[in-house]
Structures are given as C-alpha cells and as structure tokens.
N, C-alpha and C positions, 0 to 999 in steps of 0.2 A: 474279401478282399482289401488291403490297405494300401493307401496312396500317400505318396510324399507330394508335397505341392511343387518344390522344385525339381528331385531327382528320380522319384517313382521307385527308390531305395527299396521301398516294403513290397516289393510285389513278389507273388509267389515264385518257388526255386523253378518251376517249368517254365517261367515267363523272363527269368532273368537272361541278360544277353550271353550268348556262347563267347566265351575268352579265346582269341585266335593267339595263335602263338607267335610271339615277337611282337604282341601289341599290347596297350594297356587296355583294360576293359574301359567302358564308358563310365562304369561307378567309380574309377579311380584316377580318371584324367582329372587334373587340375582344373579348378574353375576360375576364370580370370572376368572378375567383376569388371564391368562396361559403365563409363560416366558419359553421358550427352551433355553438351554444354545448351541451356537453354537460352532463348534470346532474351536481350536486353529489355527489361519492362521499367517505364517511369511511371510515376504518378501523374496522371494528367491533372493541369492546374484548372480552376475554375476562378475567374474574377467577376465579381459583380458590380457593375457601374451602379454607383446610387448619387450621380450629380448631373444637373442639365448643363454643367461649364461646358462650352465647346472647346475650351484651350486645355490648359495644364496646370492649374492655378496650384499652389503648394499651400493645400489646405488639408483637413480631415477629411476629406471625400473623393471619390475616385471617379474620375470622368472618362468616357469614351477614350479620349487620346491618350490618357496616362496608362487604361487599361491594356490598350495596343501596344503602347511603348513597354510596358513590361513583358508582354509575350514576345517581342520582337528582342528584348535583350536575353530571353532564356530563364532568367532568374528575378526574383522580386528582392533580393539580398545585393548590399552594395549601391554603387552608383548606377544609376538607369541611364543608359547611353544616349536615349532620344530626349532625355529630360535634363541630364547634366546634375542630376542630383539625387538623394536617397529620396525613399519612399517616406512620408510623414508615419506617425504610427496609426493614425485612423486611415490613409489609404492602403496601409499594408495589411489591415484587418479586413479588407475586401477580397484579399487572395486566399485562395482555399490551402495553397503548398507554398513553401518557399524553398523547397528543393529544386533542382533542375527539372525545367519544365519539359513536357513530354513534345511529340509531334504533332499533336492537335489538339489545343487547348481551347477551352470555351470563356467566350465574353456574354456575360447575362446582364439582366438589368433588374436591379431592385424594384420590387413589387409597389414599395411604399413612397419611390418618388415616379416610379413609371408604372402608374394603376391600368389595368387590363381594359377598364370603361370608360378611360379619359384620354384627350391627347395631348402626349406630353413632348415638345421641341427641344433638341440640341441645335443650337444656329453654332455653326463654326467660327472660330475666330483665327484670326492672324493670316487669312488670305491663303491656307495651305488645306490641303487634303488629310485625312487621315491616312498614314502610310502603313503599309501590311509587309513586313519582310519573312514572315515564317508560316507555316499551317497553322491555322484559327477557324474557328466556327464562332460567328457573331451570332446571338441566337435572342430575337427580341419576344415582341409578345404574339399570341394566336392570332387578334388582330391586327395587321402590320400598320393601319391608320392611326394607332394609339402612340407609335413611337416615331417621330419624324426627327430625321438628320438633314438639315437644312444648310448647305452650302452657302448661301445667301448671294449668290451669281458672285461670288469671289474667289471661287476654288472649285475643283473636283470635290465628291463626297469621300470616295476612296482610290489611292493608288495601292496597285499590288506588286512588290518587286519580283523580278525574274528568280529569286530565290526562295520564293514563298511557297511552291508545292502547291496541295490543293487547298482551296479558300471556300469557306460557304457562310452566305449572308443572308439569313432568314428573319421574318418578322418585322422588317422594318419599311419606311418608307423615304425615299432617299430621292431630294428635288431641288432645284436651281442649282444644279452642277454646272459650272462653266468652265472651258478650255478652249481660249477663242483665237491663240495662235493659229496661223496659217497651217503649220504642221501637227497640231495637237490632236490627239485621238481621245475618245472617251470622254463625254461630256460629265457625266455622274462617276463613272468606275473606270480606270484604266488599269487592264490586267497584262502584265508583263510575265506571268509565270507560264511555263508550259504545261503546268499542272491543271487539273480541272475547276474552273470556276463554278460554284453551284449556288444559284440565287433562287432562294425559294421562298413562296408566301411574303411576296414583297411588291411594293410599288415604286415605280421611278418613273417622274416627271418632270418637265419644265427644264431639262437639260440640252446644253447645246456645245457640240464639238467643232474646232474650227476646220477637222477634217473628217475622220472616220468615226461613226460610232456614236451618236447624239444621246445615247445612255449609256450603252457599255461598249468599251473595246477589250477583246480577249487575244493575245497571242496563242493561247492555248485554247482546248474545247470549253465550250459555253453550256451549262445545263440551266434551262427556267424550269421551274415547276411551281404551278398554283400562283403566276405572277401576273402583275398588270404592268405593261410598258406603254406609258404615252397616255393612260387614262386614270381617271380618279378613283379613288375606294368605292363608289357607285357602280364604277363600270360602264357609266354611261356618259358621263362628261369628259371630253378631250381635254387633256393638257399635255400637250407633244413635246416629244423631244427631237433636236434637229440635227444632223450633218450637214455643215454649212458649204464645204467644197470637197465633200468626198462621199463614201459609201457608208449605208447602214444608218438611216436615219434614226431607227429604233436600237438595233445591236447589230455589231459587226463581230465576227470572228474569223481570225486567221485559218482557223481549223475547221472544226464540226460543232452544230449547235444542234441541241437537241430541245424542243419545247414540248411541255405537258401542261393539260388544263389550263392555260394561259390566255390572256388577252394583250393582243399587239395593236394598238389602235392610235392613229393621230400623229403619227411620225413622219418626218420627212427628211429625205436626202435631197437637198435643194439642186444641186449639180450633180450629182451620182447615181448608184444604181441601188435597189433593195431599199425601199420607204420602209419598211417593219423589220425586215431581217437581211441582212449579208452574210453567207458563208462563202469561206473561199473553197471548201471541199464539198460538204454536205450540209444537208438541213433536214432534220427528223422531226415532222409536227403532229401532235396526237392532241386530239381532243379540246381544240383552242380555237379561238377568233382572230384573223388576221385582218383587222379592217373593221367595217360596220356590219355587224349580224343582218340588221334588216334591211341595208343599202339605202336608207332615208336619211342617214345623218352625215352630211358631207365630211363634218370636221373630223369625224371617227376614221375615215379612210387613211390608209398612208400613202406617200406621196414620192415619186423617184423619177428620173429620166427613163430609167428601164426597170423593169420589176418592181412595178408599184407596190406590191405586197411582200413578195419574196424573191431573192435573187440569190440562187445557188445552183453550181453544177449539178447535183444531183439532190434530188428532192423526194422526199417522200411523205405523204401526208395520210393521216387516219382519223376519220371522225371529227373534220376539222371545217370550219367555214371560211372561206376567203372571200371577202366580200367589199364593196365601195372603194376599192384601191384605185389609183390612177399612175399610168406609165405617161409623163408629159413628152417623152421624145421617141416616138414610135413603136416599141413591142413591148410585151409584158403585161398588162394593166392589173392583172392578180399574180400572176407567178412569170419569171423569166429563168430557164433552166436548160441544161443540156438534155438531161433526161428528168422526166418527172413520172412518178405514180401516184395517183391521186385516187384515194382508196375509201369509200365509204365518207365520202365528203360534197361539200357544196361550192361552187365558184360561182358566184355571181355578181351583177350589177358593177363589174370594173371597167374601167375604160381606158384604152391605148390611143393615143394620137393617130399612130401609123404615118404612113408616106404612100402615096400612090404606086401602084403595081408592086408594092413591096409588103416582106411579112407583116403582119401585127399581131394577132393573138391578143384581142382585148380580155380575155379571161385567162388563157395559157400560151405562152409561146416556149416551146422546146426545140433547139436546134435539132437534136437526135430522135429519142423515143419520147412518146408520151403513152400512157397507160392510165385508162379510167375504167376501174371498176366500181361497180355499184355506188356511182357517183351523178351529180347533176351538174351542168352547166349552162346556166341560163341569165337571160338579161343582161351579156355583156355588149361592149360596145368598142367599135372601131372607127373612129372618123374618118379615116381613108385607110387605104391597106387592105390585106387580104387575112381572112381568118378572124372573124369578129369573136368567136367563140374560143376555138382552139387552131392554134397553127403548130404543127410538127411536120419533120420528115416520115416518122413511122409511126401511125396511129393505131392504138387498139382500144377497143370499146368493148368491155364485160359487163352485159347489164347495166349500161350508162344512158343517161339522157344529154341530149344536148339541143336545146330549144330556146327560143325567144332571144336569140342573139341578133344583134344589129350592126352591119356593115354600112354605115349611113352613106358614105360615098366612096365606098370600096367594092370589095367582091366576096361572095362567099361569106354569109353572115353567120353559117352555123359552124363547119369546120373546114379545114384544108388540109390535105396530108399530102405533102411535097412528093413523096415515095409510094408510099405504101399504105392502105388501111385495113385493118382485120376488124371486124364486127363478130362479137361472140355473145349472142344473146340466148342464155339459157333457160330465160323465163320471158313470159311476154303477157304481161296483165291486160285483162279483157278492157280496160280502160283506155291502153295506149295502142294509137293508132300507128301504123307504119309510116315513116319510117322512124329511126330511133332519133336521128337526126333530122329536125324538122323545124318549121316555122320560123323564118327567118325576121324579116320587119314587112308589113303591108307597105310600107313606104318606100321600099327600096326599088332601082330599075328593074324591068321584068328580068334582064338577064341574071341578077343577082338571085332573085327570088326562086329560079329554077334551081342556081347552083348553091342550094343549101349546104351540100357536102362536096368535095371534090377531091378525087386522087385518080392517079392513072392507072392504079389497080388496086380493087377492092376483092378481100378474101372475106366470105361472110360463112359463119355457121349459125344458123337459126333455128330455134323450136318455134316453130310457130306453124298457123294453119297455110297450107299449099295456095289458098285463094288470096292469101296478103302478098305473095311473091311478085305477082305483077305490079302490086301498088309500090313496092318497096322499089322496084327497078325505075318505075315511071318518074320517081322523085329525084334521081341523080342525074347529072350530065349525060348528055346521048353520048360522049366522047369515052366514057367510062367504061370500062370493061369488067367484070366480074371474072377473077382469076379461077377462084372454086367457090360454089355454094351448094349447100346441103342444106336439105330440108328434112326436119322431123316432125312427126305429127305431133299436136299441143296435145297437152294431159289434161 
C-alpha cells in the first residue's frame, strides 16, 4: 500500500473516499497554505567588562558603568545616551553584537582583568550608583569574593529603574553602599522594578539605608540564592547592613521574598522591624541560616524592634536555622508573622524583650497560626512577657520539640497558645520523655515552671505508650482541658 505524505492520494481504490453528490471530493478540494508568524527574536548581546575603572573614561577599555549604559541604550552604535558619546573602537570591541539588543543581555567580566583566584575591586566614582533601566544579567565569577564592587560609602552600588523588568546579579561582592537621607531606601541596591530581582551567589556587606532595606530594597519580588547578606565570604565574620529608620536591616521587599541556600546575619533595623528579612506579603526560606547558627557569636545575630530575624505576614521555612536574633521591643526574637509554617527547621537562642503580661515569643511570635513540623524550638528567651519559645493564637505541633526556653521574668517559658493547641506526635523516640513541650528554666518562679505550655484548649493525637499519658497530662496547667485525646499503641 502506498502513502502520500500530504494527501494519501495513493490509497487503494476501496479506501478512496466516496464522492457524494453535490460535494467535491476531499481529493479535489483546494489546499490553502497556512503561514504562522513566528515571534520576533533578537540576538542577545554579551558585553565583557575589561576595566576596573569605576567611571566611564573615554578609552579603549569597557568599564562596568559603560557596559550598563550600552544595555540601557539598546544599541552599541551611535551616541550612548548615558555617556553622551559614542563608544571608542576598543570599547565597542567588547560588545558581541551591534544590532538592536534583546530583552535580557549579559554583562560579564574578562578573565585577564578579573581572574578567578585573585580579588579585584571596582571602586565606583562620581558619587553615583550604576543605574539599570533594562533587563540584564550581570554575571561575575564563581567565587563572588574575587569581584568586589565598592561604592566607597558615597552612593548605592546599583539602582534599578521601574522600566527594567527582570534583573539578575550574580557572582559579585557589593559593599559600602550608602543612601543616608531620611527617605532613602536600599543601601546597596534600590530596585523600583515590579519585575523579579534575583541576586545569586553574591555577598552584600557594610551598607546602610536611611530608611528601608540596609542591603536591598525592592518594589517587586526578591529572590536570593546562595548569597551572604551581612557576613563576609568566610561566612563567620559579621559585616552587617543597617536600616537606620525603617524596616529590613538586611533586605526589604514590598512583595515576596524567596531565600535559598543563603546566610543572612549581622544586620540591623535600628528602629524598625525585620532585622534580617522584611517582606510585606510573604517570605519563603529554604536551606538557609538567619542569624548565628551556633548561637554563640552575638555579632552574627540580626536585630530589630520586632522580628529580629524575619518579619513577614506569611512565613514558610524549610531546613533552615533561625538563631541568635533579637527583638529589642517586645515580640518575635527570631520570627514575627501572622502565619508561620516552620518545617524541618531549628529556632534557637533568640531573644525578645517583651512586656509584663503581654505576648513575647522569644523564638516565634505569630498573631494567628503557628505550625511546627519536624522542628525544634529551644533555648530562646523572653526577658518579660508570655511565651519564651512560641506565642501564637492557634499552635500545631507535628513531631516537634519545644524545650529549654526561658521566660526570665515572664510566664510560660515553653509555649503559649492563646486560642488552641494541636499536638500531633506520629512517632515518639525512646529517648524523648513526655511532654513534647518541656523544661523551661530551673531559675523560674514555681508558677512558670508548672506552665511550660498553656492553652485553653488542647487537642492531642499521640502514638505513645499508654503509661505516658498521665505523665503528659501532669505537665500542663490544671485549668487546661483536653478536648480530644487519642492514644495509639507505640510501634
């Protein structure tokens, strides 16, 4: 049997379509070719910086400021608006295309001038930041400590215009950014774009904003991947960023913050909230350190009035350590949120000042809901106030441990749930004694020792030995009632 690719005209007689009266056969119908307009494509430009000049000298080398000016211009030919001149032959040679640029061009760094094993510094001149107005990726070295962009305390490092769209900065150290006017946001980076700002494999230190975002301020979403914010390349030496009179000592976003595999330490919101992170909508933190992992180096902790480590209405953490942070005015030493989901994480050694008879949350403070799943909250402190480890309206513990927290002159050293507590223990290690919330501080007043956890209603689903139930009940305040308590035999 023969087949034609387009029309199957070679089919056998019996397989040919029946010709109906008054209609043309399929074979005889005219074929109208269809043409589909393809999307417009442009060759993306690659500009290679081969000068450590922090300005825009008219020479045969392309500086960072000149490369960004060309991207902003959308073309390497003719007069470059931000420079007020054409490129020299040497500068033009560092641009891979002279056609109209694409929508996400790349600025890279020449290996000869920026070797991967030696630190090279670009000191910005003119007291102005490098301004970005179009989508671009600035791509440094694998070791971000080898390319340092130093604003020499005279300006920010980068400003990103509202027209810029998505911008990525990677493989860079950005330091000594300063924007000190009372309404200035973003000490090192001010991003006004509603697109995504991604900072990857970079270090931002020693920068100050007069208002919000000591290191970074974004109007749009912010993503941090493999970064160090407020700590040097070694990851153990604090070199923090500061928001003088606003929120977000480390980073501030008017939208959402995503953090992956990063360290945010040693930052301060002097009179505001969110010493490490401030997000207006949500924060999602994965595989990261917020503060001092060991809880033994105070300089690595983040500090703010509320939410010493993180301040976000909606917070999710996974495989993250939040430690050594401080809230200097009442609540949320480690975390302050409306809803907090803490998954496979550790919250420890955080401190909230608190106020007598008021909520504190030395480790975690959440106005609405706290979910602790496969997580540990320990050795947090509340100088005064209620709930040194956790304070929340509705608190759910799923295979979680809250222990060794200290309400020094307050109440409920372990956990306080204002409305309801749910305890769901799906496994009970033989080395763990009931209850899951235990051991406040031996120095506390007798009342506080008795009330390691408190809630007007507790629902518990436990897979434990029946002999441990009475032990669990004996550790909660007498006025607490178990709404539901189901016990399953331990495996």
